[in-house]
N, C-alpha and C positions, 0 to 999 in steps of 0.2 A: 232514310229508313232502311234501305237495303244493306247499308254498311253496318247498321246497328244489329240487324238480324244475323248478318254474317259473323260479327264479333260474338254474338250470343252463342251461336252454334260452335264457334271456335273454342270458346271456354269449356263447352261440354265435351266435344269430340276430341279435342287436343289435350284434355285433362288426363293426367297420368292415372289417377284413381279410376277414371272411367275405363281406361284401357285394361288395367289390372282386373277390375271387377268383371269386365266382359270375358276375359280369359277364364276366370273362375266359374262364371255362370255357364259358359260353353262346356267347360270340363264336367260340371255336374250334370248338364244335359246329356253329354255323351255317356256318362255313367248310366243314366236312366235308359237311354236308347239301346245301350249294349248290356243291359242288366243280365240277360240270359247268358251271354258270353262271359260276363264277369263272374256270374255264379259258377259256371262250368270251370273256369280257370281256378277260382278259389277252391272249389271242391277237389280239383285234380292236383293242384300244386301247393296250396297253402293250408289245408286242414291238417290237424295233428290228432293223433289217436288220443282220445280222452283218458284212457287208462294210463298212458305214458305220462300225461301231465299230472294226474292225481297221485302218481307214485312219489312225486317231489313234495317234501314237507311244506305246508303252507307258510310256516314262519320264515322260510327262505325268501318267498315272494314279498312278505311283509318287510323283511330287513332290506331287501334290494330296493323296494319302493321308498322306504324311509331314507336310505342313503341317497337315492336319486332326488328326492324332495330337498334334502339338506344341500345337495350340490347345486341345484337350481337356485335355492335361496342365497347360497354363498356367492355364486357366480353372477347372478343377475341382480338380486336385491342388495347385497353387500358391496360387491365389487363394481356394480353399475355397468356390467358388461353390455355392450351394444352389439347384438348379432349382425352378421352381414345380411345383405338383401336376399342372397340365396338361402341363408338359413331361415330368415323370416318367412319367405315363401314356402319353404319346406315345412315349417311348423304349421302354417295356415293350411296348406294343402293336406297335410297329414290329419289335421283336426277335421277338415271337411270330409275326407275319406272315412274317418272314424264315424262321424255323424251319419253320413249317407249309408254306410254299410250296416250300421246298427239299427237305424230307424227308417231309412228311406228305400231300401231295396228288399224285395221278397227273397228270402234265402231258400234256395232249392238244393238240397243235398248236403248242407252244412249248417252249423249253428255255433253260437258262442258257448264256451265252457263256463259253468258256474263255479265261482269261488266260494260263495255262501248262498243264502236263500235268494237274495236279489242282486248280488254283486258278481260281475263276471271278471275273469282274468284280464280281458282286454280293457276293462275300465281303469285298471292301474295306469295303462299307457294314456288313456284319455285324460285322466286327471293331470298327469305330468305335462301333456301338451297344452291344456288350458291354463295351467299355472304358469308355464313359461311365456305364453302369449300375454297374459294379464300383466306379469311383471315387466315384460318388455315394453308394453304400452305405457305403464306407469313411469318407466325410465325415460321414455321419449318425452312425456309431458313434463316431468321434473327437470329435464335438460332445458326445455324452453324457459322454465321458471328461473333457472340458473343464469341464463343468458340475459335476463332483465336486470341483473345487478349492475350498478354503475361501474364504468370502466375507469381505472385510475389513470390511463394514458389516453392520448389523442391519436386516433387512427389516421392513416394516410390514405383514406378512401377518397375517390373523386367525388365532386359535388353531384348529388343526385336530385336534390330539391331546390327549387328557386329560392326558398328562404335561406338556404345555406350558401348562396352564391355571393360571397363578399366582393368579388371582382366585377360583378355586374355582367357576367358572361352570357346570361340568358338572352340579353338583347342581341348579342352577336350570334348566338345559336339560332334565334328566330330568323335573323337575316339570312343566314346560310341555308336554313330549311326552305325559306321562301324562294331562294334562287334554285335550289335543288328541285323543287316542285315544278318550276317553269322550264327546267332543262330537258333536253332530248338529244342524245348523242349517238352517232352512227357507230362509234367504237367506245372504248373505255375512256373515262375522264378521271384524272387524279388530282386531288386537292391535298396540299400539305398543311397541316396544323403545326406551325413552326414556332418554337420558343425554347428557352433554356430549361434545363432540368428543374422540375418542381414548380413550373410557372402556371400550372393549371390546364395543360393540354388534355389530360384524361377527363377533367371536369367539364371542359367544353364539349368533348365527345359525348359524355353522359347526358349533358343538357340537350344536345342535338337529338340523341335517341329519345329523350323524353318528349321533345317537341314532335317528333315523328309519330310517337305513340298517341299523342293528343290529336294529331291530324287524322289518324286512322284512314289513310288513303289506301283503297283496295288495290291500287296499281303500283304501290311501292312496297318492296320487300327489303328489309335491312337485317344485317347480321354483323357480329363482332368477331374478328379473327385475331387471336393473340399468338403470333409466331414464336415468341420467346418460350412458350410451353413445349416446343419441339427441340430436338437435339441434333438435327442434321439438316442439310439442304433438302434432301429427298423427303424428310419428314414434313418439312414446311409445305411442299407441293401436295403430298398425300393428304395431310390433315386439312388443308384448305379446301380441296375438292370434296373430301368426305363431308366436311361441315356444310359446304355449299349444296351438295347432293341431298343431304338430310333436310335442309330448309326448303329446297325446291320441290322435294318429294310431296310436300303438302299440296302443291299446285299441279305438278306434272311428273308422273312416274317416268315418262319417256325421257324428259330432259334430265332427270336425276340419273338415269342409267347412262345417258350420253356423257355426263360429267365424269362418272366413274370410269367409263371406257377411255375418255380423253386423258384422265389422270394416269391410268395404267400405262398408256402408250408413252407419256412423258417420263414416267419413272424408268421405263426401259431405255429411253433415249439417254438419260443421265447415267444409267448403269453401264451401257455399252459404249457410250461416248461416240455414237454414230448418228449422223443426221438422217441417214437413210431409214432408220427405224421409224422416223416420224411419218414416212410416206408408205410404209408397209401395212397390209391389212392387219388389224388387231385380232389377237386370239381370244379376246374377252367374250364371254357368253352373251354380252349385251350387244355386240356389234362385230361384224366381220369386215368393216371398212378401215381405212387408214386413219391415223390421228388427224391428218389434215382434212379428210372428209368429215370426220367427226366434228372438227372445229367449225366447218361450214354448216353442218346440220344443226349444231348448237345455236348458231346465229339465226338459222331459219326458224327453229322452235321458239327462240326468244321473240322473233317477229310476230309469231302466232299468238304467244301469250300476251304480248304488249304490256310488259311490266318494266318497272325501273328497279334496279338492284343497287343498294347502297351497302358497301362493305367498309366497316371501320377497322383499321389496323392501328393498334396502340403500342407505345413503348418500343419503337424501332431502335432507340438508342440503348436498349438492353442487349442487343444482338452482337455477335461477332461480325467482323468486317465481311466475311464470306456469306454469312446469313443475311446481312443487310443487302448485299448485292442480289441475293436470290429473291428476296421479297420485292425489290425494285423491278427486277426482270419479270417476276410473276404478274405484277399489276399492270406493267406496260406492254409486255409481250405475250406471255403465256395465257393470261386471262383478259386479253384485249377484246372483250365481247361487247355487243351492242347494249347501250344504256347501263353499263356497269360503271358505277361511280365509287371510287376509292377515296376515303378520307384517312390520311396517314398522319399520326402524331409523331413528331421527331424533333430532337435537338439537332438542328442542321449543322451547327458548328462542330458538335461532338462527332457526328457521323462523318463529316468531311475530313476532320482530323484523323479519325480512325482509318479511313480508306486511303488517305494520302500517306500516312506513316507506313502502311503495309504495301505501298506502291500498287494498289489495286486500280487506281484511276490516275489519269494524267493531271487533271486540274479540277477545280470546283464546279466547272460548267457541266461536268458529266452528270452530276446529280440533278441539275436544273432541267435536263432533258426529260426527266421522268414526271415532272409536275406541270400541269397546265395552270394551276392557281396555288398561291401560297398565302395562307392566312397567318399573319404575324401577330403574336400575342405581345402586348406592350410590357415593358419593364414595370414591375410593381413599385409604387412609391414606398420609400423607406418608412415614412411616417405611418402609412397604412399598415405596413408589416409590423411595426412596433405596437400600434394600437391593437391589432388582432392578436399579436403575441401575448400581450397582457390579458386580453379577453379569454384566450384559450387557457392560459395559466390558471385563471380563476375557476375554470370548469373542471380542473383536475383535483387530485387529493390535496394539492397545495392551496386550494381555495380557502382553507381555514387558516392558512399562515399569512394573515393580513400584513404583518410587519415586513415579512420577507418579500411579499409581492410589491409592497410600497417601495422597498429598497431597490428591487429589481427595476421597477418602473423609473425610478430616479436615475439609476445607473446607466440605462441604455441611451439616455440623452446626454451623457457626459462625453467630453471630447476624448478622454482616454479610454472609453469603452469601444470595443471593436465590433459592435453589432453590425454596423454598416459595411464593414470589410468582409464579414463572414456570411451574413444572412441576406439572401437576395430573392427568396421566393417562399411560398407557403410551405413547401416540403421542408425547407430548412427551418422554418418557424416551428413546425410540428416536431421535428427531430429535437430541436433545442428544448421545447416544452417537455417532451418525454424524458430527455436526459436530466433535466433539472428535477423532475418528479422522482426519478430513480436515485439520483445522487444526494438528494436533500437530506435523507435520514443518516447518511454516512459522512456528512460534512464535518470537518474539524469545527469544534464549537466556536461560535462567534467569529467565523471567517469573514473577512471583508467581502461584501457582496460583489463589488466591481472586480476584485481579483478572481473571485469564484467564476463569474461570468466569462472573463477573458480566458481563464484556464479551461473552461468548458468548451469554448470555441476551438481552442488549440487541440484539446483532446479529441473532439469530434472530427476535426478536419485533418490533423496530423498525428495519428496514433503512433507513428514511428518516432515522432519527437518525444513523446512521453516515455517510450522505452529507452530512447537515447539519453534523456535527462535522468531517468532512474538509475542508469548505469554510470553516468558521467557528470552528475550535477555538481559534485565537489570541484570539478575542473571548470565547467562552464559558468556555474553560479556559486563560487566558493563562499564559505562562511567568512564574513568580515568581523574579526574579533573586536574592532573598535565600535562598530554599530551593532554588533551581535545580530546581524542579518545576513541572508544569502543574497549576494548581488553579483551582477555581471562584472567581469574583469574590464577595467577601463584601459584605454591605450595610454602608453607613456608619452608618445609623441603625436601631436595633432597637427603636424605641419602639412599633411596632405588633406586637411579638411576641405579646402577649396575643390580639390579633385573629386572628393566624395559627393559634394553637393552637385557637381556636374553630373555624376553618375545618377543621383537621385532624380535630377530633372529629366534624364532620359527615361526613367522608369515611370513617369507620370502617365504614360500611355496605358498603364495597367489599372488606372482608376482606383487606386487605393484611397482610403479615407484621407483627405488632404487637410482636415481640420486640426489634426494633431501634428505639431511641429517637432520632429525628432531629429536629433543630430546623430546620424549613424556613424560618424567618424569617431565618436567618443569611446566606442567599445571594441574590444578585440574581435568579438564574434561578427561584427558588421563593418569593420574598417575597410576590408577588401571585399565588399559585397558583390562586386562584379567578377570575383574570382571564386574558384572552388575552395570551400572550407570544410573543416572536419564534419560539420553537421549536415552538409548537403552533398558530400562526395559520393554517398551510396544510397541516397533516399529517392532518386529518380523523380525529383520534383522539377516543375518548370521554373524558369527564372522568376516569374510573378509569384509563384507559390513560395519560393525560398525567401523572397523579400517579405512577404506577409508573415512567414514563420519567424523570421528574425525580428520583424517589427513587433510581433506579439511578445517575444521574449524580452524585448527592451521595455515594453509597456508594463510587463509583469515584474521584471527583475532589475530594471535600470533605475537610474537616478530619478527618472520621470515619475516613478511610483513612490510617492512621498508618504504613504501610509505606514509610518514607522511605529507600529504598535503590535500587540500580541495577535491582532486580527489579520495582519498582513500575510500574504503568501510568502513573502521574503523571510518571515519568521520560520526558523528551521523546522520546528515541530509540525507546523501546518504544511510546509512543503513536502516533508516526508510522508505525511498521511495522504496527501493528494496524489503524489507520484506512485505510492504503493496501493492506492485505491482501497484502503481499509483503515478502520479505526481499531486500535488495540483496546483490549478489555480495561487496561489501566489508564486509558486516556481520561483527562480531567474534563468533565462537562462544566458548563457555565453554572448550572444549579449547584453542583458540588463546590465550585470555586466560591460562589457567593455565600455558601453555608459557613465557610471558615471565618467570616466576619461576625458570626454569632459566638460570643465568648462564654455562653452559659455552660454550666457543669465543667468549669476548669478546662476550657479549650477542647471539649470532647470531639466536636466535628473536625477541627484541625488535626488533633492527635490521631484520629481514626484514619484520615487521608494520608498522613505522613507514614503511619505504620503499614498502609496498603501500598506504599511505594510511589506516592504522588509528589514527593519532595521536589524533584526536578521540574515537574509540570507547574507546581505552585510558584516556584521561584521564577520560572520563565514568564508566567502571567504577571507576577508582581513587578518584574523588570520593566514592563511597559505599562504598568497600571497607573492611571491618573484619575482623579476624581475632584469634583468641586464640593463634595460633601465632607465637611470638616471631621466629623466623627468617623467616617469611613477611612479617611486619610490617616487619622491617628491610630485606628485599629490595624491598618496595613503596617504601620511601624512596629506595633507590638507583635504582629504575626511574624515579621522578619526577625525580630529579636527572639521570639520563641524558637524559630528554626536555628538561629545563631547559637542559642543556648545549648543545643544538642546536635550541632552540625555533624560532628564526627560520628555520632550514632546513626545518623541518616546517610552516612557515606558522602558527606559534602564538605567542602572546604569552608571553614568559618570566615576566612578573610574575604572570600567571594561573596558570602552573604552580607558581610559588612559593606562591601562596595555597592551592592544593590541597595542596601538601606540608605547609605549616605547619598547616592544618586537620586533615590526617590525623594528624600527630604529636600535636596537642592531643587528638584523639579517642582515640588509642591510649594516651596518658598516663593516661587515666581508668581503665585497667585496673590501675593501681597500687593503687587502692582495694581491689580484690579479690585482687590478686596482687602482693605487694610485690617479688617477685623478677623480675617480668617485664622491667622496664627498668633494673634496677640490678645492679651487681656490688659486693658488699661494701658495700652501702648508698650507693654512688656511682652517679649516673645514667650510663648507658653509651650513650645515643643519640649524643651528640657524638663520643664515641670511635669509634663505628662510622662516622659520616659522615666523620671525618677520615681514617680508615684506608682507606675504600672510595671516597671521592670526592676529598677535598682532596689526599691524598698520591699519588693515581693519575695517571700521566702521560698517560693516554688521555682525560682531561677537560681542557677549555680553561681556561687561567689566567684569562681575562677572565670566564668563567662563574663560576669560584670566587670571584673578587673581587666580582662582582655578587651572588652568593649571600650573602656576608658582609654586604654593604651592605643587602640586603633584611632580613636579620635585625636589623641595627641600627635600621632604620626601624620595625621592629615591636617595639621594646624595651618599649613600654608594654603591648602586647597579649600578648607572650610573656614567659615567665619563664625566663631563661637558666639558672637553677640547675636547673630541671627537665630541661633538655637536657644539662646537665653541662659548661657553659662559662660564661665571664664576659665582660663588656664589654672588659676589658683584654686578655684572650686573643684576642678577635676583632680588636681594634685592632692588636696585634702581628702577628697572622697576615696581616691585609690588607696591611700594609706589606711584610712578607716576600714575599708573592705578587706585589706590584706591582714590587718590585725584581727578582724573578725574571723577570717579564714584560719589563722593560726589558733585562735581560741577554739574553733570548731574541731580542729584536728588534734587538739591536746588529748593525749592518751587514746586517740581514735585514728590511728594511722591507716594509710591507704594500701591498695594492692600493689604488689611488686611491679606490675606492668603499667601502673597509673603514674604519669609524669606531670599531671596538671599542676601540682604544687610548684614545681620548678618553673613552669610556664608563667604561673602567677607571679613568682619572684622576679622573673625577667620583665614582665609587663609593668610591675610597680617601679622597677629600676629606671623606666623611661621617664618617671616623674621625680624620683628621689635619688640622692647620692648613695654610694655604697655604705658609707659610715652609718647612715640612719637605718637602712633596711637590713644590713648584715647583722647588726647588734641584736635586733629583735628576732631574727631568724636563727642565729646561733643560740640565743637564749632558749628558743623553742626546742632545738635539738638537745640541748643540755638537760632538758626536763623529760625527754622521751627516749624510747628504746632506739639506739643508734644502729641496730642491726639492719633496718630498712634503708637508712641513709648509706651505710657501707655498701650494701648490695646495689643500690641505684647509682652509686658513684663509680662502679665498674664500667669501663668502656672497652669494647673489643675492636680489633683492627678489621679492615674490610676483608670479607670472604674467609674469615676464620674466627673461631671462638676460643682459640688456644693462645693468642697473643693479646694481652690485656694491659690496660693502664688506668690510672685514675682520671675521671672526667675533669675538664677544665673548670667546670662549675665550682669544684672544691676550692680552686685558687680564687675565683671571683668572690665566693662567700667568706672564706677564711683569710684571704690575703695572699696565701701561697699554699702549695700542696704540702710543704713541710709543716706549716702551721695546722693544716687539716690533720696531718698525721699525729701531731702533738695533741690536738683536740680529741681524736679517737682514743689515743693512749690514756688520756686523762679522764675519759668518760666510760671506760670499760667497766662492765659490771663485776661484782665480786661475789661468787667465783665467776671467772670468765667462761663463756660458753665455747664449745669446740668450734663453732662457726666463726666467732670473733677472733679466737686464737689463730685460726687459719688465715683470717683476713689481715691480722697484725703481721704475720709472716710475709704476706704479699706486699703490704705497705713498706715493710723494712727492706725487702729485696728490691722493690721499685725505687726506694730512696737512694740505693747505691748508684742509680743512673741519674740522680738528681731529678727524678721524675721527668726525664727528657724523652723516653721512648717506651714502646710496648715491650713487655717482657713475657717470656714463655712461662705460663703458670696454669695449673689445673687445680680447681677446687673440688675436693672430695666430700667435705662435710657441710659446706655452706649451701643449704637447699635453695634459698632465695636466688643466689647467683646462678645456680644450676638451672632453675626455672627460667630466669632471664635469658641465659644463653641458649636454652632449648627453643625459646621463642624466636631467637635470631635464626637458628637452624631451620625451623619450620617456615618462617616468613620468607627466607631467601632460598629455601629448598637446597640447602647445602648437603648434597649427597656425599661429597668428599671435602674434607678440610685441608687446605693447602699447607697448614702448619702441623698437621697430624704427625708427620715423620721427622719433625725437628726436635732435637734435644738441646736445651740451653744449660750450660754450666757457668757458675760464677766463681771466679778465683779471687782470693784475697792475698796480696803480696805485702811482705813485711817491710820492704824498702824499695826505693825507686829503681835500683839496678835490677832487682828481681822482677819488678813490674814491667821494665823495658823488655826483659826477656820474653814475657808472656805474649807479646805481639810481634816479635822479630822473626822474620822468615816463616811466618805461618801460612801454609797453603796446602792444597790437596796432595801435592807430591810428598809433603812431610807428614801430614796427618790425614788418614783416610776419612772421607765424608766431611771434610772441613767446609763450612759455608761462609761464615764471617765472624768478626769480633769487634767489640767496642771496649774502650778503657776509660775509667773515670777516677778522678781524684776528689774525694768528698771529704773536705776538711783535713787533708793529710792521710786519710784512709784510702788505700789503693785497691781498685777493683777492675777485673777484666771479665767481660761477658762474651762467651764463645758459643756459637751455634754449630751443631753437627747433625749429619744425617743419622737417624736412629738405627738404620740397618748396619752402620759401621761402628756403632758406639762401643762394642765389646773389644775392638782393637784400637779405636781412636784414642782412648784415654792413656793406655800404656805408651802408644807412639808419641803422644803429646809430652808426657813426663820424660820419655827417653830423649826427645828433642831438647827439652830444657836442660837435661843433664849434659848433653853434648855441648850446648851453648856455654854452660858454666865451665866445662872442662877446657874448652878453647881459651877461656880466660884464667886457666890454672886454678880453678876453684873446685874443690871436691864436694860432691853432693850425694844424697842418699834418697832413693825413691821408696815410698811406703804406700802401696796401693790400698792397704787396709785403712790407712788414715787419709787416703786420697790427697797426698802431699809429696813434695820434694823439698828436702831440708839441706841447707848449707852446713856442713859438719863443724866448721871452726867457730862460726858465730851464732849457730842455732837459730837462724832465720829461715823462713820457708815461703813457698807458694802453695796455697791450700785451696781445695775445692770446698766452698762453704754452702753451695746449693746445686742441686740437679733437678731440673724440671723436664718431663714429669718425674716425680720422686720414685716411680717404679723402676727407673733405670739405675738407681743407687746401688741396688744389690748386684748388678752386673759387673761392677768394678771389683767387688770382693771375690767373685767367682772366677775372675780372669787370671 
């Protein structure tokens, strides 16, 4: 009964509101008791001349009041500003003073000044104070309402209620409290709550505190001290005794002061580093004795109080090594008082490792000296952790993602899931849950759940590895072009496999998950696992951590991960997103991907996504797409053909699309093994039938794409079995010719753009089925009926890195049998009258024919706009700022006999002719030509020097000759035969001969 009465009064007199209210009541009472003095002070110092106030226009006060109201509304109502405690007390105190002065005290010698009939100037201030207080109270209440909203994450708070105690620690807590109640110690007694990080040490302490509260023992005082909140060794001492003094002050002011005096002396001892300080009288106002005397007096006072003091110290493993030592010394030496019981939660292995690494202690027995009892928390069963993990996951925002949670639950029990390696306590479980909640919305669409979980373990435990992979993934897990996946590099020589297994047997001490059998010798990253490697040389990880890191990489990116689909982390797009931790705006979602199988409105959904830049994403998905739905499989074929039809427009290689399409069909054909009706109608394959009806026969697909598609099938005749598709080589052959003829009909008098070469691609594709005799005849017939200007322009071919050196494309020889026959075709099909463009082109063909069409010649078109456009495209595409043939002039000489012809190339060099580059000579049916290339800068003197050289050569043979620069020739006088320049390119240099 006495305890209940004591607790009742504790709730009243220890209540904060009671203390604050008492201060305000005493303050108001003092106002009344000193009212005459207050009146005198106000009259003397705070009254203002009424005339002075009335001189100020009233609207100014109104404006200031309005501004103040708006500011209060803005700051407190809109911005939800929470005033400090000092400001709140100031507002309340000011309001009380306003009320007391206006209505509660007789005013003697002063009065409030009227603003209007019943309104005083001071009322403006009163309204502002009341408004501020009301809005602040509303904010406080609304804040509580906000806190009731469901939390999307799981907090890492210790267990506070028995119902939340999943580890059944409440029984252990009850047992400890029972022992504490029966205990009585002459000096302090220290109990260690020992367990690894996250194993529930804080929860056990909370449950012990709860049990002590339930017992309500008047002889037991308990408090919790958190040393990690302090920032130095002296702070730990100071804060401990301040907190202890505050708690003891409820029972003994004398003992409270003794603790403060003792603390002050200890701080001086640490500051001066002198033990003599401990025995000197203390200068504290509370005591004039030494700290040692104070220590004895504290124990005497404790004897008189006859109480038990339980101090909880949590999270010792959060401290630095020097701070850990300070806490241990505090509880065992400095605060070694009667009936003081310390319960310290610590990860003993971590603390020992920290102290040993810093050489602060000699061995592990040092720590043992500080504890009289150690309560070990058992290792949590993995099955329990997994069960509770799924339970917590269902309590978060992911509780509505039923399929995802089911997948997660299935995965954590798989052998290749590393849950057991990474998660060993409830703190790890909660961190994992929160990480999954946060990352779920930014997941690559349809990512394999097991890969996602293993990657999440890696990211949470080894953030360095994520940064390392992000910068070096192309080296560590390069793209495999055969599998089209990112995989670890395998070793070339596995001769040391036996040694590696020996190494792994040594590492069993680390207790990694042994269910998964991994051959570490298979991969470059782990073949020398016992040596320093690139990934661990700077990461400061332990050997155990490095093994776990490499094991995780193998599970994710090694051969062991057989999830070869678009959902795999080895799929480059997924890997990139996970490493960069972001999803691009153009990333293809599963919903969007599924939408492309709806062919309504002429492929509207597919076309939209392609135009938005999703081509690569769609192809990546289809590359690994499999389905047992026949209609879906057939539609996937048409989707690939749709992209194939316009691959260049979407900046994609059409052959690559074809490879994806053929591989997809080959994969789907495997379903025939288990489902004979999947691809057949009445035992006849129906793939080709579907392709013909939905692609070949549809007018919205390009004829040249259809022809190319047939050609690619023909090229793959060895790899593909046409019978499985439902067609034959003869069928493809007939179909290709039919499509080519249709293409020619469509192009009749409807020619294409100068930059469009699809017509010639179609020709070459059809040639893969048919001989030249058959295809060439119908193609030549087509050109004989159409304007040959486009043909001539597209038959021009330029040499590399120049648009000045030109020749006729080899296609002309393929189509017409030879380039000479092509020349004849052009001459026979010239319009009448001939256009300036074709006239110029005939000159080019004629000049090229002098080389027997064997080399590029220097030629510049001035009138042929199609050719000029074509060559400008070459300049733009190759960014030809300078043309290497720009400074070349080429002249063509015609000789009347072989002797003169021989002279044209005898002793020709730069010593004889300035700017000489090279020459070639040709005998075309008895007509003799010499092509000479010169530097344009020397041309004005090269030509006279050349003819002078010829004259000297003839003179040496006793032959008289005459040079005629006007006629650009040298003539043998006796026989009237000559060497004559018949062409100069560029033609603009022709005039320079005449002016020389």
